[in-house]
C-alpha positions in Angstrom: 1.9 -1.1 1.0 4.2 1.0 3.3 7.8 0.5 4.2 9.9 2.1 7.0 13.5 2.9 6.5 15.5 3.6 9.7 18.9 5.2 9.9 21.2 6.7 12.4 22.1 3.9 14.8 25.7 3.1 15.8 28.2 3.1 18.6 28.5 6.0 21.0 30.3 6.5 24.3 28.3 7.0 27.5 27.2 10.6 27.7 27.2 10.9 23.9 24.4 11.6 21.4 22.8 9.9 18.5 20.0 10.8 16.1 17.7 8.3 14.6 15.4 8.8 11.7 12.6 6.8 10.1 11.1 7.5 6.8 7.9 6.0 5.6 7.3 5.3 1.9 4.4 4.0 0.0 0.8 4.7 -0.3 -0.4 6.1 3.0 -3.6 8.0 3.5 -3.8 8.7 7.2 -0.9 8.4 9.7 -2.2 8.3 13.2 1.3 8.3 14.8 4.9 7.2 14.6 7.5 6.4 17.1 10.2 4.1 18.5 10.4 1.0 20.6 13.6 -0.7 21.7 14.6 -4.2 22.6 17.7 -5.2 24.5 18.9 -8.8 24.4 16.7 -11.0 26.6 14.2 -8.2 27.3 10.8 -7.3 25.9 10.3 -4.6 23.3 9.2 -1.5 25.0 8.0 2.0 24.0 10.6 4.7 23.9 8.8 7.6 22.4 5.8 8.3 20.2 4.3 11.2 18.4 0.8 11.6 17.1 -0.5 13.3 14.0 -1.2 16.3 16.1 2.3 16.2 17.5 1.4 15.0 20.9 4.4 13.2 22.4 4.8 10.3 24.8 8.1 9.2 26.4 9.1 6.4 28.6 10.1 7.7 32.0 13.7 6.4 31.5 14.3 8.7 28.6 12.4 11.9 29.6 14.6 14.9 29.5 17.2 13.1 27.4 15.4 12.0 24.2 13.3 14.2 21.9 11.0 12.9 19.3 9.9 15.0 16.4 8.3 14.6 13.0 8.2 16.0 9.5 4.7 15.3 8.3 5.5 16.4 4.7 8.2 13.7 4.5 6.4 11.1 6.6 9.5 11.0 8.7 10.0 10.7 12.5 13.2 11.5 14.3 14.6 10.6 17.7 17.3 12.7 19.2 19.1 10.9 22.0 21.3 12.8 24.3 23.2 11.8 27.5 23.1 8.2 26.4 23.6 5.5 29.0 24.7 1.9 28.7 21.2 0.8 29.5 20.0 2.6 26.4 21.8 0.1 24.2 19.3 -1.9 22.2 17.8 -2.4 18.8 15.5 0.5 18.1 12.4 -0.2 16.0 10.5 2.5 14.3 6.7 2.0 14.0 3.9 3.7 12.2 0.2 3.6 12.9 -2.0 4.1 9.9 -5.7 3.6 9.4 -5.0 1.4 6.3 -2.4 -0.9 7.8 -2.6 -0.8 11.6 0.9 -0.9 13.0 3.8 -1.2 10.7 7.3 -2.0 12.0 10.8 -1.1 10.7 13.6 -3.6 10.7 15.4 -2.0 13.5 18.7 -0.2 14.0 21.3 -1.1 16.6 22.3 1.5 19.2 25.4 0.5 21.2 26.5 2.6 24.2 30.0 1.6 25.3 33.3 3.1 26.2 
């Protein structure tokens, strides 16, 4: 079984920065990728950024140039650095992990609020 522990959400003013992290624990043989989705009230959950086991990255167009995803393979941890935050970035951010054993595993989510 694998668990994901997210941290780093909170309240930030527009233009500010936040850093999220997500650590996977448990018995994991092969991680194919990790990343982040987000879901705002009344909206669908959408991909924000993802990183594969070979460090190939994918970003939603709305965050390109502002967000950076990275990973520490030794710690089974993925990070999301968010700069120049906008009110429309406010959402619950969900970490995910894709592993051959488990398919996609989700974290519980961390709230990001962007408001002055």
